[in-house]
C-alpha positions in Angstrom: 50.9 -145.8 116.5 52.6 -147.8 113.7 51.6 -145.3 111.0 54.6 -143.7 109.3 52.7 -141.0 107.7 50.0 -138.6 109.0 46.4 -138.8 108.0 43.6 -136.2 108.3 40.0 -137.4 108.6 37.3 -134.8 108.0 33.8 -135.5 109.3 31.4 -132.8 108.0 27.8 -132.0 108.8 27.7 -133.8 112.1 24.3 -132.2 112.8 22.8 -134.8 110.4 24.5 -137.8 112.0 22.4 -140.9 112.7 22.8 -143.1 115.8 24.8 -145.8 114.1 27.2 -143.3 112.6 27.6 -141.6 116.0 28.6 -144.9 117.5 31.2 -145.3 114.8 32.5 -141.8 115.4 32.8 -142.4 119.1 34.8 -145.6 118.5 37.0 -143.8 115.8 37.8 -140.9 118.1 38.6 -143.2 121.0 40.8 -145.5 119.0 42.8 -142.6 117.4 42.9 -140.3 120.4 46.5 -141.1 121.5 47.8 -141.5 117.9 49.7 -138.4 117.0 49.7 -139.3 113.3 45.9 -139.0 113.0 44.3 -135.6 112.8 40.5 -135.5 113.2 38.4 -132.5 112.0 34.7 -132.5 113.1 32.3 -129.9 111.6 28.8 -129.1 112.7 26.3 -126.3 113.0 26.2 -125.5 116.7 22.6 -124.2 116.6 21.4 -127.4 115.0 23.2 -129.9 117.3 21.7 -128.2 120.3 18.1 -129.2 119.3 16.4 -131.8 121.4 16.6 -134.6 118.8 20.4 -134.1 118.5 21.1 -133.7 122.2 23.3 -136.9 122.1 25.5 -135.4 119.5 25.8 -132.1 121.4 26.6 -133.9 124.7 29.3 -135.9 123.0 30.9 -132.8 121.4 30.7 -131.0 124.7 32.5 -133.9 126.5 35.3 -133.7 124.0 35.8 -129.9 124.1 37.2 -129.9 127.6 40.6 -131.4 127.0 40.9 -133.4 123.9 39.4 -131.2 121.3 40.2 -127.7 120.2 37.1 -125.8 119.3 37.1 -123.3 116.5 33.8 -121.4 116.1 33.3 -119.9 112.6 31.0 -116.9 112.9 29.4 -115.0 110.0 31.5 -112.6 108.0 31.8 -109.0 109.3 31.3 -106.1 106.9 35.0 -105.8 106.2 35.3 -109.5 105.3 32.1 -109.3 103.1 33.7 -106.3 101.3 36.9 -108.3 100.7 34.9 -111.2 99.3 32.8 -109.0 97.0 35.9 -107.1 95.9 37.7 -110.4 95.0 34.7 -111.8 93.2 34.1 -108.7 91.1 37.8 -107.9 90.5 37.1 -104.4 91.7 38.9 -102.1 94.2 37.6 -102.5 97.8 36.8 -98.8 98.1 34.5 -99.1 95.1 32.5 -102.1 96.4 32.2 -100.9 100.0 28.7 -99.5 99.6 27.4 -102.6 97.7 29.0 -104.8 100.4 27.3 -102.9 103.1 23.9 -103.6 101.5 24.8 -107.3 100.9 26.0 -107.7 104.5 22.7 -106.3 105.8 20.7 -108.7 103.6 22.8 -111.8 104.2 23.9 -111.0 107.8 27.4 -112.2 106.7 26.4 -115.8 106.0 28.8 -116.9 103.3 26.5 -119.3 101.5 23.5 -116.8 101.8 25.8 -114.1 100.4 26.9 -116.2 97.5 23.4 -117.2 96.6 22.3 -113.5 96.9 25.0 -112.4 94.5 24.1 -115.1 92.0 20.4 -114.1 92.2 21.4 -110.5 91.6 23.4 -111.5 88.5 20.5 -113.6 87.1 18.1 -110.7 87.7 20.4 -108.2 86.0 20.9 -106.1 89.1 24.6 -107.0 89.0 26.0 -107.2 85.5 29.3 -107.0 83.6 29.7 -104.1 81.1 31.7 -105.3 78.1 32.2 -101.7 77.0 33.6 -100.5 80.3 35.1 -103.9 81.1 33.9 -103.8 84.7 31.0 -104.9 86.9 28.2 -102.4 87.4 25.3 -102.2 89.7 22.6 -99.8 90.8 22.7 -99.3 94.6 19.2 -97.9 94.9 17.6 -100.8 93.0 19.5 -103.4 95.1 18.8 -101.5 98.3 15.0 -101.4 97.5 15.0 -105.0 96.4 13.0 -107.2 98.8 15.0 -110.3 99.6 14.0 -113.3 101.7 15.3 -113.3 105.3 16.9 -116.7 105.0 18.8 -118.6 102.4 16.2 -121.4 102.1 13.4 -119.0 101.3 15.7 -117.3 98.7 16.6 -120.6 97.1 13.0 -121.8 97.1 11.8 -118.7 95.3 14.5 -119.0 92.7 13.7 -122.6 92.1 10.1 -121.9 91.3 11.4 -120.0 88.2 12.8 -123.2 86.7 11.2 -124.9 83.7 8.5 -127.4 84.7 10.5 -130.4 83.8 13.5 -129.3 85.8 11.3 -128.5 88.8 9.7 -132.0 88.7 13.2 -133.6 88.5 14.5 -131.4 91.4 11.5 -132.4 93.6 11.9 -136.1 92.8 15.7 -135.9 93.6 14.9 -134.2 96.9 12.5 -137.0 97.8 15.2 -139.6 97.3 17.6 -137.8 99.5 20.9 -135.8 99.6 22.4 -138.4 97.2 20.7 -140.0 94.3 22.0 -143.4 92.9 22.1 -143.9 89.1 19.9 -147.1 89.5 17.2 -145.0 91.2 17.4 -142.4 88.4 16.8 -145.2 85.8 13.8 -146.6 87.8 12.2 -143.1 88.3 12.7 -142.2 84.7 10.4 -145.0 83.7 8.0 -144.2 86.5 7.8 -140.5 85.7 8.0 -141.1 81.9 10.7 -138.6 81.4 14.4 -138.4 80.8 15.4 -137.9 84.4 19.1 -138.3 83.5 19.0 -135.4 81.2 17.0 -133.3 83.7 19.6 -134.0 86.5 22.4 -133.2 84.1 20.7 -129.8 83.5 20.5 -129.3 87.2 24.2 -130.1 87.5 24.9 -127.3 85.0 22.9 -124.9 87.1 24.9 -125.9 90.2 22.0 -127.4 92.1 23.4 -130.9 91.8 26.9 -132.4 91.3 27.8 -135.6 89.6 29.9 -138.0 91.6 31.5 -140.4 89.1 29.0 -142.0 86.8 26.8 -143.7 89.3 25.7 -140.9 91.7 24.3 -137.4 91.9 24.3 -135.3 95.0 23.0 -131.9 96.0 25.8 -129.3 96.1 24.7 -128.0 99.5 22.3 -129.2 102.2 20.4 -125.9 102.1 19.7 -126.4 98.4 18.5 -129.9 99.2 16.3 -128.4 102.0 14.9 -125.7 99.7 14.0 -128.2 97.0 12.3 -130.5 99.5 10.2 -127.5 100.8 8.9 -126.8 97.3 6.3 -129.4 98.0 3.5 -129.6 100.5 3.5 -132.2 103.3 0.8 -134.1 101.5 2.6 -134.1 98.1 5.9 -135.2 99.8 4.2 -138.2 101.4 2.4 -139.2 98.1 5.7 -138.9 96.1 7.6 -140.9 98.7 5.0 -143.7 98.5 5.0 -143.7 94.7 8.7 -143.7 94.4 9.1 -146.4 97.1 6.6 -148.7 95.5 8.3 -148.3 92.1 11.8 -149.0 93.5 10.6 -152.1 95.5 8.7 -153.4 92.5 11.8 -153.1 90.5 13.9 -154.9 93.2 11.4 -157.8 93.5 11.2 -158.2 89.8 14.8 -157.9 88.8 17.3 -158.1 91.7 15.7 -159.5 94.8 19.1 -159.7 96.6 20.0 -156.0 96.0 19.5 -155.1 99.6 20.8 -151.5 99.2 18.1 -150.7 96.7 15.6 -152.6 98.9 16.5 -150.3 101.8 16.1 -147.2 99.6 12.7 -148.3 98.4 11.3 -149.4 101.9 12.6 -146.1 103.4 10.7 -144.2 100.8 7.5 -146.1 101.5 8.0 -145.5 105.2 8.5 -141.8 104.7 5.1 -141.8 102.9 3.5 -143.5 105.8 0.4 -145.8 106.1 -2.0 -142.8 106.0 -1.5 -142.4 102.2 -2.2 -146.1 101.4 -5.7 -147.5 101.7 -5.2 -150.8 99.9 -5.1 -153.4 102.7 -3.3 -156.0 100.5 -0.6 -153.6 99.7 -0.3 -152.7 103.4 0.4 -156.3 104.3 3.0 -156.5 101.5 4.7 -153.4 102.8 4.7 -154.9 106.4 6.4 -158.0 104.9 9.0 -155.8 103.1 9.8 -154.0 106.3 10.2 -157.3 108.1 12.6 -158.4 105.3 14.6 -155.2 105.4 14.7 -155.2 109.2 16.0 -158.8 109.3 18.7 -157.8 106.8 19.6 -154.8 109.0 19.9 -157.1 112.0 22.4 -159.3 110.1 24.4 -156.1 109.4 24.1 -155.3 113.2 22.4 -152.0 112.3 20.0 -152.3 115.1 18.6 -148.7 115.0 17.6 -149.1 111.3 16.2 -152.6 112.0 14.1 -151.2 114.8 12.8 -148.5 112.5 11.9 -151.0 109.8 10.1 -153.3 112.2 8.3 -150.3 113.8 7.1 -149.1 110.4 6.1 -152.7 109.5 3.8 -152.8 112.5 2.3 -149.4 111.6 1.3 -150.7 108.2 -0.5 -153.7 109.6 -4.3 -153.7 109.1 -6.8 -153.7 112.0 -7.3 -157.2 113.3 -3.9 -158.3 112.0 -3.3 -160.7 114.9 -6.2 -162.8 113.6 -5.7 -162.3 109.9 -1.9 -162.3 109.7 -0.8 -163.9 113.0 2.7 -165.1 111.9 3.6 -161.8 110.2 2.5 -159.9 113.3 4.4 -162.3 115.7 7.6 -162.0 113.6 7.4 -158.2 113.4 6.7 -157.7 117.2 9.4 -160.3 118.2 12.0 -158.8 115.9 11.1 -155.3 117.1 11.6 -156.5 120.7 15.0 -157.9 119.8 16.1 -154.7 118.1 14.8 -152.6 121.0 16.8 -154.8 123.4 19.9 -154.3 121.2 19.5 -150.5 121.3 18.9 -150.6 125.1 15.4 -149.2 124.8 13.8 -150.9 127.8 10.5 -149.1 127.4 10.0 -150.4 123.9 11.1 -153.9 124.8 8.5 -153.9 127.5 5.8 -152.6 125.2 6.4 -155.1 122.4 6.8 -158.0 124.8 3.5 -157.2 126.6 1.7 -157.0 123.2 3.2 -160.5 122.3 2.1 -161.9 125.6 -1.4 -160.6 125.1 -1.8 -162.1 121.6 0.5 -165.1 121.3 -1.1 -168.5 121.0 1.5 -170.7 122.8 4.5 -170.6 125.2 6.8 -171.3 122.3 5.6 -168.2 120.5 6.2 -166.2 123.7 9.6 -167.5 124.6 11.7 -165.2 122.3 10.0 -162.1 123.7 10.4 -163.3 127.3 14.1 -163.8 126.7 14.5 -160.3 125.3 12.5 -158.9 128.2 14.9 -160.7 130.7 17.9 -159.5 128.8 16.6 -155.9 128.7 16.1 -156.0 132.4 19.7 -157.1 132.9 21.1 -154.5 130.6 19.1 -151.7 132.3 20.6 -153.1 135.5 17.2 -153.9 137.0 18.8 -157.1 138.3 16.2 -158.1 140.9 13.4 -158.1 138.2 15.8 -159.8 135.8 16.3 -162.6 138.3 12.7 -163.0 139.2 11.5 -163.0 135.6 14.1 -165.5 134.5 13.2 -167.9 137.3 9.5 -167.6 136.5 10.0 -168.4 132.8 12.5 -171.2 133.6 9.9 -172.7 136.0 7.3 -172.6 133.2 9.8 -174.5 131.1 10.0 -177.3 133.7 13.3 -176.3 135.4 13.6 -176.9 139.1 15.5 -173.7 139.7 15.7 -173.9 143.5 17.6 -177.2 143.1 19.9 -175.7 140.4 20.8 -172.8 142.7 22.1 -175.2 145.4 25.9 -175.8 145.3 26.6 -179.2 143.7 28.4 -181.6 145.9 32.2 -182.1 145.4 31.5 -185.7 144.3 29.1 -184.5 141.6 31.6 -181.9 140.4 34.4 -184.4 140.3 32.3 -186.9 138.3 31.5 -184.2 135.7 35.1 -183.1 135.6 36.3 -186.6 135.1 33.8 -187.1 132.2 35.0 -183.8 130.6 38.7 -184.8 130.9 38.6 -188.5 130.1 35.7 -189.1 127.7 35.5 -185.8 125.8 38.4 -184.3 123.9 38.4 -180.6 122.9 37.9 -181.6 119.3 34.8 -183.8 120.2 33.3 -181.0 122.2 33.8 -178.5 119.4 32.2 -180.9 116.9 29.4 -181.8 119.3 26.1 -182.2 117.6 24.0 -179.1 117.6 20.9 -179.0 119.8 17.6 -179.3 117.9 15.3 -178.6 120.9 14.3 -175.0 120.8 13.0 -174.9 124.3 16.3 -176.2 125.6 18.1 -173.3 123.7 15.8 -170.8 125.5 16.5 -172.5 128.8 20.3 -172.0 128.2 19.7 -168.3 127.3 17.7 -167.7 130.4 20.3 -169.3 132.6 22.9 -167.1 130.9 21.0 -163.9 131.9 20.3 -165.4 135.4 24.1 -166.0 135.8 24.8 -162.2 135.6 22.1 -161.3 138.1 23.5 -163.8 140.7 27.0 -162.7 139.9 26.2 -159.3 141.4 23.9 -160.3 144.3 24.7 -163.9 145.4 27.9 -165.4 143.8 27.4 -168.6 145.8 24.7 -169.6 143.3 26.9 -169.3 140.2 28.4 -172.8 140.4 25.0 -174.4 140.3 23.9 -172.4 137.3 27.1 -173.0 135.4 27.0 -176.7 136.3 23.4 -177.0 135.0 24.3 -175.3 131.7 27.3 -177.6 131.1 25.2 -180.6 132.0 22.4 -179.5 129.6 25.0 -179.0 126.8 26.3 -182.6 127.3 22.7 -183.9 127.3 21.1 -182.1 124.4 24.0 -180.9 122.3 25.8 -177.7 121.6 24.2 -174.2 121.2 25.8 -170.8 120.7 25.3 -170.2 124.4 27.3 -173.3 125.3 30.5 -171.3 125.0 29.4 -169.1 127.9 28.5 -172.2 129.9 32.0 -173.6 129.6 33.6 -170.2 130.2 31.6 -169.6 133.4 32.0 -173.1 134.7 35.8 -172.9 134.1 35.9 -169.7 136.1 34.1 -171.3 139.1 36.5 -174.3 138.9 39.5 -172.0 138.9 38.3 -170.3 142.0 38.1 -173.8 143.7 41.5 -174.9 142.6 40.5 -177.3 139.7 43.1 -177.2 137.0 40.5 -178.2 134.3 39.1 -174.7 134.6 41.9 -173.3 132.3 41.2 -175.9 129.7 37.5 -175.1 129.7 38.3 -171.4 129.3 40.4 -172.2 126.2 37.6 -174.4 124.9 35.0 -171.7 125.4 37.0 -169.3 123.3 37.2 -171.8 120.4 33.4 -172.6 120.7 32.6 -168.8 120.6 34.5 -168.0 117.5 32.2 -166.4 114.9 29.3 -166.5 117.3 27.4 -163.5 118.8 28.7 -164.4 122.2 32.4 -164.0 121.4 32.7 -160.6 123.1 31.2 -161.9 126.3 33.3 -165.0 126.3 36.5 -163.0 125.8 35.5 -160.7 128.8 34.7 -163.7 131.0 37.6 -166.0 130.1 40.4 -163.3 130.0 39.4 -161.5 133.2 38.5 -164.5 135.4 40.4 -167.4 133.9 43.4 -166.6 131.7 45.2 -164.5 134.3 46.3 -167.8 135.8 48.5 -168.5 132.7 48.7 -165.3 130.7 50.5 -162.0 131.4 48.2 -159.2 132.5 49.6 -157.0 129.6 48.4 -159.6 127.1 45.0 -159.8 128.8 44.6 -156.1 128.4 45.2 -156.4 124.7 42.7 -159.3 124.5 40.0 -157.2 126.2 40.6 -154.5 123.5 40.0 -157.2 120.9 36.8 -158.2 122.8 35.7 -154.6 122.7 36.1 -154.4 118.9 34.4 -157.9 118.5 31.4 -156.7 120.5 31.2 -153.5 118.3 31.3 -155.7 115.2 28.5 -158.0 116.2 26.4 -155.3 117.9 26.9 -156.6 121.5 27.2 -153.2 123.1 26.9 -154.6 126.7 29.8 -157.0 126.3 31.8 -154.5 124.2 31.5 -152.0 127.0 32.4 -154.6 129.6 35.6 -155.5 127.7 36.6 -151.8 127.4 36.1 -151.2 131.1 38.1 -154.4 132.0 40.8 -153.3 129.5 41.3 -149.9 131.3 41.3 -151.5 134.7 43.8 -154.2 133.6 46.1 -151.5 132.2 45.9 -149.8 135.6 47.0 -153.1 137.2 49.9 -153.4 134.7 51.2 -150.0 135.9 50.4 -148.0 132.7 50.8 -144.2 132.7 48.2 -142.7 135.1 47.8 -139.5 133.2 46.6 -141.4 130.1 44.5 -143.6 132.3 42.9 -140.6 133.9 41.8 -139.3 130.5 40.7 -142.8 129.3 38.6 -143.4 132.4 37.0 -139.9 132.2 36.2 -140.4 128.5 34.7 -143.9 129.1 32.6 -142.7 132.0 31.3 -139.7 130.1 30.4 -141.9 127.2 28.4 -144.1 129.6 26.6 -141.1 131.1 25.9 -139.6 127.7 24.4 -142.8 126.3 22.5 -143.4 129.5 24.0 -146.9 129.7 25.4 -147.0 133.2 26.4 -150.6 133.0 29.8 -150.4 134.6 29.7 -146.9 135.9 30.4 -147.7 139.6 33.4 -150.0 138.8 35.1 -147.5 136.4 34.4 -144.6 138.7 36.1 -146.3 141.6 39.3 -146.6 139.6 39.0 -143.1 138.2 39.0 -141.6 141.7 41.9 -143.8 142.7 43.9 -142.6 139.7 43.1 -139.0 140.5 44.2 -139.5 144.1 47.5 -141.1 143.1 48.2 -138.1 140.9 47.0 -135.3 143.2 47.0 -136.8 146.7 44.4 -138.0 149.3 43.2 -134.4 150.0 42.1 -133.6 146.5 38.7 -132.0 146.0 36.2 -134.0 143.8 34.5 -130.7 143.0 37.6 -129.7 141.0 36.9 -132.6 138.7 34.0 -133.7 136.6 30.9 -133.2 138.8 28.9 -135.8 136.7 31.1 -138.7 137.8 29.7 -140.4 140.9 31.7 -139.8 144.0 33.3 -142.6 146.0 30.8 -142.0 148.8 27.9 -142.4 146.4 29.3 -145.6 145.0 29.9 -147.0 148.5 26.3 -146.2 149.4 25.0 -147.8 146.1 27.0 -151.0 146.8 25.6 -151.3 150.3 22.0 -150.6 149.1 22.2 -153.0 146.1 24.2 -155.6 148.0 26.7 -155.7 145.1 29.3 -158.2 146.3 31.9 -157.7 143.6 31.6 -153.9 143.8 32.2 -154.2 147.6 35.4 -156.1 146.9 36.6 -153.5 144.3 35.9 -150.7 146.8 37.7 -152.4 149.6 40.6 -153.4 147.3 41.0 -149.7 146.2 41.0 -148.7 149.9 43.8 -151.1 150.7 45.9 -149.8 147.8 45.3 -146.2 148.8 46.0 -146.9 152.5 49.3 -148.6 151.7 50.6 -146.1 149.1 49.8 -143.1 151.3 50.5 -144.8 154.6 47.1 -143.8 155.9 45.6 -145.5 159.0 46.4 -149.0 158.0 45.1 -150.6 161.2 41.5 -149.8 160.0 41.9 -151.3 156.5 39.1 -153.3 155.0 39.5 -157.1 155.1 39.2 -158.8 151.7 41.4 -161.7 152.6 38.8 -164.0 154.1 36.3 -163.3 151.3 38.8 -164.1 148.5 40.6 -167.0 150.2 37.3 -168.8 150.9 36.3 -168.3 147.3 32.9 -166.7 147.8 33.5 -164.8 144.6 34.7 -165.4 141.1 38.4 -164.6 141.1 39.9 -161.9 139.0 43.2 -160.0 139.1 41.8 -157.1 141.1 41.0 -159.5 143.9 44.4 -161.1 143.9 46.1 -157.7 143.9 43.8 -156.7 146.9 45.2 -159.8 148.8 48.7 -158.7 147.9 48.2 -155.2 149.4 46.5 -156.6 152.5 49.5 -158.9 152.9 51.9 -155.9 152.6 49.9 -153.9 155.1 49.8 -156.9 157.5 53.6 -157.3 157.6 54.2 -153.5 157.9 51.7 -153.4 160.9 53.3 -156.6 162.4 56.6 -154.7 162.5 55.0 -151.5 163.9 52.7 -152.9 166.6 53.0 -154.8 169.8 50.0 -157.0 168.8 52.1 -158.3 165.9 51.0 -161.9 166.0 47.6 -161.2 164.6 49.0 -159.1 161.8 51.7 -161.6 161.1 49.2 -164.4 160.8 47.2 -162.4 158.3 50.4 -161.7 156.3 51.2 -165.4 156.3 47.7 -166.3 155.0 48.0 -163.7 152.3 51.5 -165.0 151.3 50.2 -168.6 151.3 47.3 -167.6 149.1 49.5 -165.8 146.7 51.7 -168.9 146.4 48.7 -170.7 145.0 49.3 -168.7 141.8 53.1 -168.9 141.7 52.8 -170.9 138.4 51.9 -167.5 136.8 55.4 -166.2 137.2 54.9 -163.2 135.0 52.0 -161.8 137.0 52.8 -162.9 140.6 56.5 -163.8 141.1 57.4 -160.2 142.0 54.5 -159.9 144.4 55.3 -163.3 146.1 59.0 -162.3 146.4 58.1 -158.9 148.0 55.7 -160.6 150.5 58.5 -163.1 151.3 60.9 -160.2 151.8 58.5 -158.4 154.1 58.0 -161.6 156.1 61.7 -162.2 156.5 62.1 -158.6 157.4 59.5 -159.0 160.2 61.2 -162.2 161.4 64.6 -160.6 161.5 66.1 -162.9 158.9 67.8 -160.0 157.1 70.0 -162.1 154.7 67.0 -163.8 153.2 65.0 -160.6 153.2 67.7 -158.9 151.2 67.7 -161.7 148.6 63.9 -161.6 148.3 63.9 -157.7 148.0 66.4 -158.0 145.2 64.4 -160.7 143.4 61.2 -158.7 143.7 62.9 -155.6 142.2 64.4 -157.7 139.3 61.1 -159.5 138.6 59.1 -156.3 138.6 61.5 -154.7 136.2 61.7 -157.7 133.9 57.9 -158.2 133.8 57.2 -154.4 133.2 55.2 -153.7 136.4 56.5 -150.1 136.8 54.3 -149.3 139.8 55.2 -152.4 141.7 58.9 -151.8 140.9 58.4 -148.4 142.7 56.8 -150.2 145.7 59.6 -152.8 145.8 62.3 -150.2 145.7 60.6 -148.2 148.5 60.3 -151.1 150.8 63.9 -152.2 149.9 65.0 -148.7 150.8 63.2 -148.8 154.2 64.8 -152.2 154.9 68.3 -150.8 154.2 67.5 -147.8 156.4 66.6 -150.2 159.3 69.9 -151.9 158.8 71.6 -148.5 158.9 72.8 -148.9 155.2 71.9 -145.2 154.5 73.6 -144.9 151.1 71.8 -148.0 149.8 68.6 -146.8 151.4 68.9 -143.4 149.6 69.7 -145.0 146.3 66.6 -147.3 146.4 64.3 -144.6 147.7 65.4 -142.1 145.1 65.0 -144.7 142.4 61.5 -145.4 143.8 60.6 -141.7 143.5 61.6 -141.8 139.8 59.5 -144.9 139.2 56.5 -143.4 141.0 56.8 -140.2 138.8 57.2 -142.2 135.6 54.0 -144.1 136.6 52.3 -140.7 137.1 51.7 -141.1 140.9 53.1 -137.7 141.7 51.4 -137.5 145.1 53.0 -140.8 146.2 56.4 -139.7 144.8 56.0 -136.5 146.9 55.4 -138.6 150.1 58.5 -140.6 149.5 60.5 -137.4 148.8 59.3 -135.9 152.1 60.4 -139.1 153.9 63.9 -138.8 152.4 64.1 -135.2 153.5 63.1 -136.0 157.1 65.1 -139.2 157.6 68.0 -139.3 155.2 68.8 -135.6 154.7 72.4 -135.7 155.6 73.3 -138.8 153.6 
């Protein structure tokens, strides 16, 4: 949004895109979507992205085409267009080329590249030639018409390539084995291997337009169809043998001359893998290749290219000899463990299960099994199979000597206080950051397993979370710091915040410092900012922090935490009163991305808010069938929450119902009750919970004024107000809400002077702190208060201003309700 000049980004040939690049394109598109200075052009062959192996690309493009992407389909040239092209190419009048063009259109079907190659072939064959005497192009229509041409451009190119000199043909085949682009270093290596001047050969191919030089260090094919045709010059057997020979030559060069040249190592190992183990009988070389794949995969892991890493590890396993668990135990263990890790990172639960089971069947000790067991537990979590995740984690922890049943018990207040006093008095932030690292590997795995267990209980039984967090913090203080210690302090701080301990905020800040440059940074940002920092930071800043957490997760390959941060960022923007129209698109895009990638981690939570946004825009009687049918309906989410006993989701659902009931003045007497659950701290607190209490308080005071049984409603309102005052130190986030509840209370009690003051303070605070939606609510309630006092002009002014704020927010249906109220009750004012 700060760019002063426009930029156009062209992404061509998306049909060839790999998973890692697709992830990048998704993030690029999402981050530039609302930026009017960025123009994205995406090109692909529709027929090729519709194939089964490219279904994810097709689904993504389809999801964009509905609203955010203008689709332009380029069809083949019609006869008239072909004639114009031929006429321009031959500098001849269109009426003179029409007959020739008709033949060329019939043979090429109007495919521009096929047409160009056909004309070049006709020129080389003398069927189309320039007459110097007559100074014009000449052709024999009968000869061209009778000429038998291939029915596709690849066959045509392949046939033309076979006419090349032998040396050029060898060079073209070698280049196609390397790939679409051929680095200069590879050319030098293969020149020695093939004992030929490959540089000179490729230069000749450049002159014949098969290749193009890119600077002085790279060659590339001029078109992917030329690359395809050159590759198809060889039989499958010859391709595999050449890949293997070239790969071994490149890897040998890397090992002898530049062992740290990882780019060249990747090229060489990929060539070997394309050859496959079938073409290599030498058992010693197979072991060496397995080791090369292990090295390449571990390097890919460091680069967070998990798809490539998984491919390297998988090929390394394929090259292992029979009986490898006995003959090469450590290499086998490393390959299978690393493969399980990569499969977990790519959310391939079936592969994680397969690799883990193989390790369990052949490993020689518990220590050898532990990494695979941890990846299996993590995979169960990320596939949302939380009961199995919980049971598996508890089983492994028990094997490691942990008394899990005791850990899950809530620690006594005295025990918590002793630990808190130790943290506050004897350990400064600096001393905890510089704490000695843990050297006990089993203890590290215990911490990792408790971390996964924490998420499972977060969903199903939040009462156990304090015990888990307390154990993780205690372990850290006993054995030293690990990467996972940051999550321990983050989660423990969250539990303490919910119970009113001020040290919770300090632990959250400490956790962020500990997590810097670690692979848990994205998770810690999500946890601390959503469940801790709201006590002291503006919600608007928290939304920005979640966006940073999203990018941090992308950078380190933590897709789960990255997605969590993005979901929380959108929800927090909603709580800040951001434009509903934009949020509608953002929620829709995020949900569709989850569905397309089959990663339904936070689908219910985001869907609940999506439908709430739709309802605020269109009204409570909107039809879900008019919207995306793939997004789970609210009824389906409610049923899922009840079946899964998802406590936090239950609260989100009930909170959205409270907001909807209040804003549309639905049957508020039957509203869900979140007050007791939140006030008694049976859940980790987050802004959505506090906002739910706020709306339940508003409903309670409104109902207290409207019903004879007003004492019960008034008591609920008082409890909600008292609870909100617990957070009055966060003036930016909650001052306006507390003032509005105070105003409603005074209105109910008949203390109109105080009520008027509180309404004014609520309006001013909402405006000052940029809560547009809550400004609309304050103005509406202020207007109703003025109407009760028969101050009709003031009432009309406040209500009209409320309508404008609702519209600016995007809540057109709510604005319409208030407008109808004005028409019915203040028409003559």
